[in-house]
VOPAKOL-388968 format. One record per atom (N, C-alpha, C, O): residue in three letters; atom name; z, x, y. Coordinates in steps of 0.05 Angstrom, whole numbers, plus 32768, in hexadecimal, padded with zeros to 4 digits. Atoms other than C-alpha are relative to their C-alpha. Example, Ala and Ser with C-alpha at 12.3 -4.5 7.8 and 13.67 -1.06 7.14 Angstrom:
REM residues 2
 res atom   zz   xx   yy
 Ala    N 8000 8012 7FE8
 Ala   CA 809C 80F6 7FA6
 Ala    C 8000 8012 8018
 Ala    O 800D 8027 8018
 Ser    N 7FFF 7FF0 7FE8
 Ser   CA 808F 8111 7FEB
 Ser    C 800E 7FF1 8016
 Ser    O 8012 7FFB 802C
END
This chain:
REM residues 109
 res atom   zz   xx   yy
 Met    N 801A 8003 800D
 Met   CA 797C 8356 81F1
 Met    C 7FFD 7FE3 7FF6
 Met    O 800E 7FD8 7FEA
 Val    N 8007 801B 8009
 Val   CA 795B 8313 81E5
 Val    C 7FF1 8000 7FE6
 Val    O 7FDE 8010 7FE3
 Gln    N 800F 8002 8019
 Gln   CA 7944 8300 81A0
 Gln    C 7FF3 7FE5 8000
 Gln    O 8000 7FD0 8000
 Val    N 8010 8018 8001
 Val   CA 790C 82CE 819D
 Val    C 7FED 8004 7FE8
 Val    O 7FE0 8018 7FE6
 Glu    N 8013 7FFF 8016
 Glu   CA 78E4 82BE 815E
 Glu    C 7FE8 7FEF 8006
 Glu    O 7FEC 7FD7 800C
 Val    N 8019 8010 7FFE
 Val   CA 789C 82A8 8165
 Val    C 7FF4 8000 7FE5
 Val    O 7FEB 8014 7FDA
 Thr    N 800A 8002 801B
 Thr   CA 7885 828E 8122
 Thr    C 7FE2 8007 7FFF
 Thr    O 7FD4 8005 8013
 Pro    N 801C 7FFA 8002
 Pro   CA 7841 82A3 8107
 Pro    C 7FED 7FE9 800A
 Pro    O 7FD9 7FEF 8017
 Pro    N 8012 8015 7FF5
 Pro   CA 7822 825D 8115
 Pro    C 8001 7FFE 801E
 Pro    O 7FED 7FFA 802B
 Ala    N 7FFE 8001 7FE2
 Ala   CA 783D 825E 815D
 Ala    C 7FF1 8018 800C
 Ala    O 7FE3 8015 8020
 Lys    N 800E 7FE8 7FF5
 Lys   CA 7824 82A5 8168
 Lys    C 7FE2 7FFD 7FFE
 Lys    O 7FD4 8004 8012
 Ala    N 801D 8004 8003
 Ala   CA 77DF 8294 814D
 Ala    C 7FF6 7FEC 8015
 Ala    O 7FE0 7FF0 8020
 Glu    N 8009 8015 7FED
 Glu   CA 77DB 8256 817A
 Glu    C 8001 800C 801D
 Glu    O 7FEF 8007 802D
 Val    N 7FFF 7FF4 7FE5
 Val   CA 77F2 827D 81B8
 Val    C 7FE9 8013 8004
 Val    O 7FDC 8013 8019
 Leu    N 8016 7FED 7FFE
 Leu   CA 77BF 82B4 81AB
 Leu    C 7FE5 7FF1 8002
 Leu    O 7FD3 7FFA 8011
 Lys    N 8018 8010 7FFF
 Lys   CA 7789 827F 81A0
 Lys    C 7FFD 7FF4 801C
 Lys    O 7FE7 7FF4 8028
 Ile    N 8001 800B 7FE5
 Ile   CA 779A 825D 81E3
 Ile    C 7FFB 8015 8014
 Ile    O 7FEB 8011 8027
 Met    N 8005 7FEA 7FEE
 Met   CA 779C 82A0 8206
 Met    C 7FE2 8007 8001
 Met    O 7FD6 800B 8016
 Glu    N 801C 7FFA 8001
 Glu   CA 7756 82AF 81EE
 Glu    C 7FEF 7FEA 800C
 Glu    O 7FDC 7FF0 801B
 Lys    N 800F 8017 7FF5
 Lys   CA 773C 826A 8200
 Lys    C 8001 7FFF 801E
 Lys    O 7FEE 7FF8 802B
 Gln    N 7FFC 8001 7FE3
 Gln   CA 7759 826F 8246
 Gln    C 7FF9 801A 800E
 Gln    O 7FFD 801D 8027
 Gly    N 8007 7FE6 7FF4
 Gly   CA 7742 82B7 8251
 Gly    C 8019 800F 8009
 Gly    O 8018 801E 801D
 Lys    N 7FE7 7FF3 7FF9
 Lys   CA 778A 82D0 8253
 Lys    C 8008 8015 7FEC
 Lys    O 8020 801C 7FEA
 Val    N 7FF9 7FEC 8014
 Val   CA 7786 8304 821C
 Val    C 800D 8018 800E
 Val    O 8003 8021 8023
 Gly    N 7FF2 7FE9 7FF4
 Gly   CA 77B6 833D 822A
 Gly    C 8017 7FF8 8012
 Gly    O 8026 800A 801B
 Thr    N 7FE9 8009 7FEF
 Thr   CA 77E7 8313 8252
 Thr    C 8018 7FFC 7FEE
 Thr    O 8016 7FFD 7FD5
 Ala    N 7FE7 8004 800F
 Ala   CA 782F 8306 823D
 Ala    C 8006 7FE2 7FFF
 Ala    O 7FFE 7FD3 8011
 Leu    N 7FF5 801B 8001
 Leu   CA 784D 82C5 8226
 Leu    C 801B 8000 800D
 Leu    O 802E 800E 8004
 Arg    N 7FE6 8002 7FF2
 Arg   CA 7885 82B4 8256
 Arg    C 800E 7FE7 7FF7
 Arg    O 8003 7FD1 7FFA
 Leu    N 7FEF 8016 8007
 Leu   CA 78BC 8288 823C
 Leu    C 8016 7FFD 8014
 Leu    O 8021 8011 801D
 Phe    N 7FEB 8004 7FEC
 Phe   CA 78ED 8269 826D
 Phe    C 800D 7FE5 7FFD
 Phe    O 8004 7FD3 7FEF
 Val    N 7FF1 8019 7FFE
 Val   CA 791F 8232 827A
 Val    C 8002 7FF8 801D
 Val    O 8006 8009 802E
 Gln    N 7FFD 800A 7FE5
 Gln   CA 7920 8206 82B7
 Gln    C 800E 7FE6 8000
 Gln    O 8010 7FD9 7FEB
 Gly    N 7FF2 801A 7FFE
 Gly   CA 7947 81CA 82CF
 Gly    C 7FED 7FE9 7FFD
 Gly    O 7FD6 7FEB 8006
 Gly    N 8011 8018 8003
 Gly   CA 792C 8186 82BD
 Gly    C 8004 7FF3 7FE5
 Gly    O 8013 7FFC 7FD4
 Gly    N 7FFF 800F 8019
 Gly   CA 7922 8155 8285
 Gly    C 8019 7FEF 7FFE
 Gly    O 802A 7FF0 800F
 Cys    N 7FEA 8013 8003
 Cys   CA 7952 8121 826B
 Cys    C 801A 800D 7FF7
 Cys    O 802F 8001 7FF9
 Ser    N 7FE8 7FF3 8008
 Ser   CA 7983 8154 8250
 Ser    C 8009 8016 8013
 Ser    O 801D 8023 800F
 Gly    N 7FF7 7FED 7FEC
 Gly   CA 7985 8182 828D
 Gly    C 7FEF 8019 8002
 Gly    O 7FEC 8024 8018
 Leu    N 8010 7FE7 8000
 Leu   CA 795A 81BE 8279
 Leu    C 7FE7 7FFC 7FF0
 Leu    O 7FE7 7FED 7FDC
 Thr    N 8019 8002 800F
 Thr   CA 7912 81C4 8262
 Thr    C 7FF6 801C 7FFA
 Thr    O 7FFC 802F 8008
 Tyr    N 800D 7FE7 8008
 Tyr   CA 78EB 81FB 823F
 Tyr    C 7FE5 8002 800F
 Tyr    O 7FD8 7FEE 8015
 Gly    N 801A 7FFB 7FF4
 Gly   CA 78AE 821B 825F
 Gly    C 7FF3 8018 7FF3
 Gly    O 8001 802B 7FEA
 Met    N 8010 7FEA 800B
 Met   CA 7877 8248 8245
 Met    C 7FE7 8002 8012
 Met    O 7FDB 7FEE 8019
 Thr    N 8018 7FFB 7FF0
 Thr   CA 7840 8268 826E
 Thr    C 7FF6 801C 7FF9
 Thr    O 8003 802B 7FEB
 Phe    N 800B 7FE5 8003
 Phe   CA 7813 82A5 826D
 Phe    C 8005 800F 801A
 Phe    O 8002 8004 8030
 Asp    N 7FFB 7FF0 7FE8
 Asp   CA 7824 82DD 829D
 Asp    C 7FF5 801C 7FFD
 Asp    O 7FF9 8029 7FE9
 Lys    N 800C 7FE5 8000
 Lys   CA 77FD 831C 82AE
 Lys    C 8014 8016 8007
 Lys    O 8013 802C 7FFD
 Glu    N 7FEE 7FEB 7FF6
 Glu   CA 7835 8340 82D2
 Glu    C 801D 7FF8 7FFB
 Glu    O 8025 7FE1 7FFC
 Glu    N 7FE4 8003 8003
 Glu   CA 787E 8349 82C4
 Glu    C 800D 8002 801C
 Glu    O 8004 8012 802C
 Ser    N 7FF3 7FFF 7FE6
 Ser   CA 78AD 833D 82FF
 Ser    C 8015 8017 8001
 Ser    O 801D 801F 8017
 Gly    N 7FEB 7FEB 8001
 Gly   CA 78DE 8373 82E8
 Gly    C 801B 7FF4 7FFB
 Gly    O 802F 8003 7FF7
 Asp    N 7FE7 800E 8004
 Asp   CA 7914 833F 82E0
 Asp    C 8000 7FF0 7FE6
 Asp    O 8007 7FD9 7FE5
 Glu    N 8002 800D 8019
 Glu   CA 7909 832F 8297
 Glu    C 8003 8013 7FE9
 Glu    O 8003 802C 7FEC
 Val    N 8000 7FF2 8019
 Val   CA 790E 8345 8250
 Val    C 7FE4 7FFD 7FF3
 Val    O 7FDA 7FE6 7FF1
 Ala    N 801A 8001 800C
 Ala   CA 78CB 8356 822F
 Ala    C 8000 800D 7FE5
 Ala    O 800E 8022 7FE1
 Phe    N 8002 7FF4 801A
 Phe   CA 78BA 8364 81E7
 Phe    C 7FE5 7FF9 7FF3
 Phe    O 7FD9 7FE5 7FFB
 Gln    N 8018 8005 800F
 Gln   CA 787F 8367 81B8
 Gln    C 8007 7FF3 7FE6
 Gln    O 801A 7FFA 7FD9
 Asp    N 7FFD 800E 801A
 Asp   CA 7879 8339 817C
 Asp    C 7FE5 7FFF 7FF2
 Asp    O 7FD7 7FEB 7FF4
 Gly    N 8019 8000 800F
 Gly   CA 783E 834E 8152
 Gly    C 7FE8 7FFA 8010
 Gly    O 7FD8 7FE9 8009
 Gly    N 8018 8004 7FF0
 Gly   CA 780A 8353 8188
 Gly    C 8003 7FEB 8017
 Gly    O 7FF1 7FE8 8027
 Leu    N 7FFA 8013 7FEB
 Leu   CA 782A 831E 81B5
 Leu    C 8017 800A 8010
 Leu    O 802D 800F 8006
 Lys    N 7FEB 7FF8 7FEE
 Lys   CA 7851 8334 81F1
 Lys    C 800F 7FE7 800A
 Lys    O 8002 7FD4 8014
 Val    N 7FF0 8017 7FF7
 Val   CA 788A 8304 8202
 Val    C 8014 800A 8015
 Val    O 8020 801F 8012
 Val    N 7FED 7FF9 7FEA
 Val   CA 78B3 8306 8243
 Val    C 8012 7FE8 8005
 Val    O 800A 7FD1 8004
 Val    N 7FEC 8014 7FFA
 Val   CA 78F3 82E0 8253
 Val    C 8010 8009 8018
 Val    O 801A 8020 8018
 Asp    N 7FF1 7FF7 7FE8
 Asp   CA 7914 82E2 8298
 Asp    C 801E 8000 7FFA
 Asp    O 8027 7FF3 7FE8
 His    N 7FE3 7FFC 8006
 His   CA 795D 82F7 829B
 His    C 8010 7FE6 8003
 His    O 8023 7FE2 7FF4
 Ala    N 7FF1 8019 7FFD
 Ala   CA 7974 82B2 82B3
 Ala    C 7FFD 7FEE 7FE7
 Ala    O 8010 7FE0 7FE0
 Ser    N 8005 8010 8018
 Ser   CA 7954 8290 8276
 Ser    C 800A 800D 7FE6
 Ser    O 800E 7FFF 7FD2
 Ala    N 7FFA 7FF1 8018
 Ala   CA 7967 82C6 8244
 Ala    C 8018 7FF5 7FF0
 Ala    O 8016 7FF2 7FD8
 Pro    N 7FE9 800A 8010
 Pro   CA 79AD 82AC 8231
 Pro    C 7FFA 7FE5 7FF2
 Pro    O 8005 7FDF 7FDD
 Leu    N 8007 801B 800B
 Leu   CA 7990 8266 8225
 Leu    C 7FEB 8001 7FEB
 Leu    O 7FE8 7FEF 7FDB
 Leu    N 8016 7FFD 8013
 Leu   CA 7955 8280 81FD
 Leu    C 8006 8014 7FE9
 Leu    O 7FF6 8017 7FD7
 Asn    N 7FFA 7FEC 8015
 Asn   CA 7978 82B5 81D3
 Asn    C 8003 7FF2 7FE5
 Asn    O 8013 7FDF 7FE2
 Gly    N 7FFF 800B 801B
 Gly   CA 796D 82A5 8189
 Gly    C 7FED 7FE9 7FFB
 Gly    O 7FED 7FDE 7FE5
 Val    N 8012 8016 8004
 Val   CA 7937 8270 8194
 Val    C 7FE9 8008 7FED
 Val    O 7FE2 801F 7FEA
 Lys    N 8017 7FFD 8010
 Lys   CA 78FE 8266 8164
 Lys    C 7FEA 7FEE 800B
 Lys    O 7FEE 7FD6 800E
 Val    N 8017 800F 7FF6
 Val   CA 78BA 8251 8180
 Val    C 7FED 7FFC 7FE9
 Val    O 7FE4 800F 7FDD
 Asp    N 8011 8007 8017
 Asp   CA 7890 822D 814C
 Asp    C 7FE9 7FEF 800B
 Asp    O 7FEA 7FE4 8021
 Tyr    N 8016 8012 7FFA
 Tyr   CA 784E 8208 814D
 Tyr    C 7FFB 7FEE 7FE8
 Tyr    O 7FF7 7FF7 7FD2
 Leu    N 8003 8014 8015
 Leu   CA 7847 81C8 8126
 Leu    C 7FE5 7FF2 8003
 Leu    O 7FDC 7FED 801A
 Leu    N 8019 800F 7FFF
 Leu   CA 7807 81A4 8114
 Leu    C 8001 7FEC 7FE9
 Leu    O 7FFC 7FF3 7FD2
 Gly    N 7FFE 8014 8014
 Gly   CA 7810 8163 80F0
 Gly    C 7FFD 7FE4 800B
 Gly    O 7FF8 7FE1 8023
 Leu    N 8003 801C 7FF8
 Leu   CA 780C 8118 80F2
 Leu    C 8017 7FF6 8011
 Leu    O 8013 7FE7 8024
 Asp    N 7FE8 800A 7FF2
 Asp   CA 7853 810E 810B
 Asp    C 8008 8011 8017
 Asp    O 8017 8008 8029
 Ala    N 7FF8 7FEE 7FEA
 Ala   CA 785A 814A 8139
 Ala    C 7FEB 8016 8002
 Ala    O 7FE3 8023 7FEE
 Ser    N 8013 7FEA 7FFA
 Ser   CA 7829 817B 8159
 Ser    C 8008 800E 801A
 Ser    O 8010 8001 802D
 Gly    N 7FFA 7FF1 7FE8
 Gly   CA 7833 81B2 818B
 Gly    C 8016 8015 7FFC
 Gly    O 801F 8019 7FE5
 Phe    N 7FEC 7FEB 8002
 Phe   CA 7865 81E8 819B
 Phe    C 801C 7FF2 7FFE
 Phe    O 8021 7FDE 800B
 Lys    N 7FE5 800A 8004
 Lys   CA 78AC 81DC 8184
 Lys    C 8014 8017 8003
 Lys    O 800F 802C 7FF7
 Ile    N 7FEC 7FEB 7FFC
 Ile   CA 78E8 8205 819B
 Ile    C 801A 7FF7 7FF3
 Ile    O 8025 7FE2 7FFA
 Tyr    N 7FE6 8004 800E
 Tyr   CA 7926 8209 816F
 Tyr    C 8014 8012 800E
 Tyr    O 8011 802B 800E
 Asn    N 7FED 7FF0 7FEF
 Asn   CA 7961 821F 819A
 Asn    C 801C 7FFC 7FF6
 Asn    O 8028 7FE7 7FF7
 Pro    N 7FE4 8001 800A
 Pro   CA 79A5 8230 817B
 Pro    C 8014 7FFD 8017
 Pro    O 802B 7FF7 8012
 Asn    N 7FEE 8002 7FE9
 Asn   CA 79C3 822F 81C2
 Asn    C 8002 7FE4 800B
 Asn    O 8013 7FDF 801B
 Ala    N 8000 801B 7FF5
 Ala   CA 79B3 81E6 81CF
 Ala    C 8017 7FF0 7FF5
 Ala    O 801B 7FEF 7FDC
 Thr    N 7FEA 8012 8009
 Thr   CA 79EF 81B8 81CC
 Thr    C 7FF7 7FE3 7FFE
 Thr    O 8003 7FD3 7FF0
 His    N 800C 801B 8001
 His   CA 79C4 817A 81D7
 His    C 7FE3 8002 8006
 His    O 7FDB 8012 8018
 Thr    N 801D 8001 7FFA
 Thr   CA 797A 816C 81D5
 Thr    C 7FF8 7FE3 8003
 Thr    O 8004 7FD1 7FF8
 Cys    N 800A 801B 7FFD
 Cys   CA 7953 812F 81EA
 Cys    C 7FEF 7FFA 7FE7
 Cys    O 7FE8 800B 7FD7
 Ser    N 800E 8009 8018
 Ser   CA 792C 8107 81B6
 Ser    C 7FE4 800D 7FFF
 Ser    O 7FD9 8011 7FE9
 Cys    N 801B 7FF4 8001
 Cys   CA 78E9 8127 81CA
 Cys    C 8001 801E 7FFB
 Cys    O 7FED 802A 7FF4
 Gly    N 7FFE 7FE3 8006
 Gly   CA 7904 816E 81C2
 Gly    C 7FF7 8012 8017
 Gly    O 7FF6 802A 8013
 Lys    N 800A 7FEF 7FE9
 Lys   CA 78EA 8185 8206
 Lys    C 8016 8008 8013
 Lys    O 8011 801A 8023
 Ser    N 7FEA 7FF7 7FEE
 Ser   CA 792D 8189 8229
 Ser    C 8019 8002 7FF0
 Ser    O 801C 7FF7 7FDB
 Phe    N 7FE7 7FFA 800E
 Phe   CA 7972 81A0 8217
 Phe    C 8016 8005 8014
 Phe    O 8011 8009 802C
 Ser    N 7FEA 7FF6 7FF1
 Ser   CA 79B7 81B0 8230
 Ser    C 800F 8015 7FF0
 Ser    O 800D 8015 7FD7
 Ala    N 7FF2 7FEA 800E
 Ala   CA 79E1 81ED 821F
 Ala    C 801C 8004 800C
 Ala    O 802A 8015 8002
END
């Protein structure tokens, strides 16, 4: 079982973007892919259909799916949304990361 926390500000922003893009009722797909200066990058997208090769769960009206390959790297992450002068956007806090780049968009584990 994968445990992912989506903070209330992040959940509100995701639902707002879903509505704006006409994607209400879709799932938030979180994944990891190769790339970035530390080797792995985070990805988020909206997905209408599950592939059957993932873990899915509900988080207060938001459906979240994580593929099995990404699950060990995303277990225990916290997805937050920041809005401020020094930082704005989605921020992922990952206890599995052994190294992150300065921008926070890529990591190694």
